[in-house]
C-alpha positions in Angstrom: 0.1 -0.3 -0.2 1.5 3.3 -1.0 0.8 6.4 2.0 0.3 9.8 0.1 0.7 12.9 2.4 -1.9 15.6 2.3 -1.0 19.2 1.0 -3.1 22.1 1.5 -4.3 25.1 -0.8 -0.7 27.2 0.7 0.7 24.3 0.3 1.1 22.8 3.9 1.0 19.5 5.3 -2.6 18.7 6.8 -2.1 16.8 9.5 -4.5 13.8 9.9 -6.1 13.1 6.2 -3.8 10.5 4.0 -3.9 8.8 0.7 -4.3 4.8 0.6 -3.6 3.2 -2.7 -3.6 -0.1 -2.5 -1.8 -2.8 -4.2 -3.1 -4.1 -7.5 -2.4 -7.4 -9.0 -3.7 -7.9 -12.6 -2.7 -10.6 -15.4 -4.8 -12.0 -18.3 -7.8 -12.6 -16.3 -8.6 -9.4 -14.5 -7.2 -8.1 -11.7 -7.6 -8.2 -7.4 -7.1 -5.5 -4.9 -7.4 -6.0 -1.0 -9.4 -2.3 -1.2 -9.7 -2.2 2.8 -8.4 -4.6 5.7 -9.1 -3.1 9.3 -5.6 -4.7 10.6 -3.0 -2.4 8.2 -5.6 0.4 7.5 -5.7 0.7 12.1 -1.6 0.7 11.9 -1.2 3.0 9.1 -3.9 5.3 10.8 -2.2 4.9 14.1 -6.2 4.2 16.2 -8.1 1.6 16.1 -11.0 2.8 14.0 -14.5 1.3 14.2 -16.7 1.3 10.9 -20.1 1.6 12.0 -21.6 2.5 8.0 -21.2 2.2 5.0 -23.0 5.2 2.1 -22.9 4.8 -1.5 -23.7 8.0 -3.5 -23.6 8.2 -7.9 -23.6 11.5 -9.0 -24.0 13.0 -12.8 -21.3 15.3 -14.3 -21.3 18.5 -12.2 -22.7 18.0 -9.4 -21.5 19.6 -6.3 -21.9 18.2 -2.9 -20.7 19.9 0.4 -19.2 20.7 1.8 -21.0 19.0 4.8 -19.3 17.5 8.7 -21.0 16.3 11.9 -20.5 18.0 14.9 -19.6 17.0 18.5 -20.6 14.3 20.6 -21.3 13.2 16.9 -18.7 13.4 14.5 -17.7 11.6 11.7 -14.2 10.5 9.9 -14.8 8.8 6.9 -12.5 6.9 4.3 -13.9 8.1 0.8 -13.0 6.0 -3.0 -14.6 6.2 -5.9 -15.1 3.3 -7.7 -16.2 4.2 -11.5 -15.9 7.7 -13.0 -13.4 10.0 -11.1 -13.8 13.1 -9.0 -12.3 16.4 -7.2 -12.7 15.7 -3.5 -12.7 18.5 -1.4 -11.4 19.2 2.3 -11.5 22.0 4.2 -9.5 21.7 7.9 -11.8 23.0 10.4 -9.6 22.4 13.6 -9.3 25.7 15.8 -6.4 24.3 16.8 -4.5 22.8 13.9 -2.0 24.6 12.3 -4.1 24.6 9.1 -7.4 25.8 10.3 -9.3 26.8 7.6 -7.0 25.2 5.0 -8.2 23.2 1.9 -7.2 20.9 -0.4 -8.0 19.0 -3.5 -7.5 15.3 -4.4 -8.2 13.4 -7.4 -10.4 10.3 -6.9 -11.5 7.6 -9.6 -11.6 4.0 -10.4 -8.3 4.2 -12.4 -6.2 5.5 -8.9 -7.4 4.1 -6.7 -6.9 6.4 -4.0 -8.7 6.4 -0.9 -9.4 9.6 1.4 -9.1 8.8 4.9 -10.6 12.1 6.7 -10.3 11.8 10.5 -13.0 14.6 12.1 -12.7 17.9 12.6 -12.6 18.5 8.5 -16.0 19.4 6.5 -16.1 17.6 3.2 -17.4 18.1 -0.2 -16.8 16.8 -4.3 -17.4 17.8 -7.5 -17.9 14.7 -10.2 -16.0 15.2 -13.6 -16.8 12.1 -15.3 -20.2 12.2 -17.2 -21.1 9.9 -14.1 -19.2 9.2 -10.4 -19.7 6.5 -7.7 -18.5 7.2 -4.6 -18.4 4.4 -1.2 -17.7 5.6 1.6 -17.1 4.5 5.3 -18.0 6.2 8.8 -17.1 5.7 12.0 -20.1 7.1 13.5 -24.1 7.0 12.4 -25.7 9.9 10.6 -27.3 11.9 13.3 -29.5 15.3 11.2 -29.2 17.3 14.5 -25.2 17.4 14.4 -24.8 17.6 10.7 -23.5 21.0 9.5 -22.9 22.2 5.7 -20.8 25.1 4.9 -21.4 26.8 1.8 -19.3 25.5 -0.8 -18.1 29.3 -2.2 -17.8 30.6 1.4 -15.8 33.4 0.0 -13.6 33.5 3.1 -12.5 30.0 2.6 -11.6 30.7 -1.5 -11.6 27.1 -2.4 -11.1 26.5 -6.8 -12.7 24.0 -7.4 -11.4 24.0 -10.6 -14.5 25.4 -12.4 -13.2 27.4 -15.2 -11.0 24.4 -16.3 -14.4 22.2 -16.1 -16.2 25.2 -18.3 -18.8 25.1 -15.4 -20.2 28.5 -14.5 -22.8 26.9 -12.1 -22.1 23.4 -10.6 -25.7 21.6 -9.5 -26.1 21.7 -6.1 -28.9 20.7 -3.5 -31.1 23.6 -1.8 -29.3 22.2 1.3 -25.9 23.3 -0.2 -26.9 26.5 -1.1 -28.8 27.5 2.1 -25.2 26.3 4.1 -23.8 28.5 6.3 -20.2 30.7 6.4 -17.2 29.3 8.2 -17.3 32.2 9.9 -21.0 32.0 11.0 -20.0 28.5 12.4 -17.2 29.4 14.1 -19.2 32.3 15.5 -21.6 29.7 16.9 -19.2 27.7 18.1 -20.3 24.1 15.9 -16.8 23.5 14.7 -13.4 22.0 16.5 
């Protein structure tokens, strides 16, 4: 397994999230790889993670979802992978005491590159689909809780996330009403809804 660190928009190492790339074995019949192994994963992460929920998401080209997180005591960590298509996955560090607080990073995840993104608690998460269709699987270590769920506006002017819309010829990504009605990070900070 290859491990890649995550670098922020300001070229800083973000402590916590990582990409894991499982080894793939191919021959004339096809291929095989172990997409997840609890013992190996926990050794890499350095703590015992017990996933409780698996989610499957499908999105069309130009769909932008996020930025989502759950606040304490129902905070969630996620392990995200793409099983069809390609996305640009975005994480935002919302840990008050972090050296990269308010920093963001974009990671391309695809079926082809097999990258899996580990997102610990304390990060908001979103993505934009950049192929005709994309399917994601992601594991969480805590159950979904409606009262704890929060949404940061994907176009928060303080964060200035570069979603690569110009390169994708997307002036208006496809978003949900929930995501369009999200909060700014400053609002959530004032409400003490971040980490």
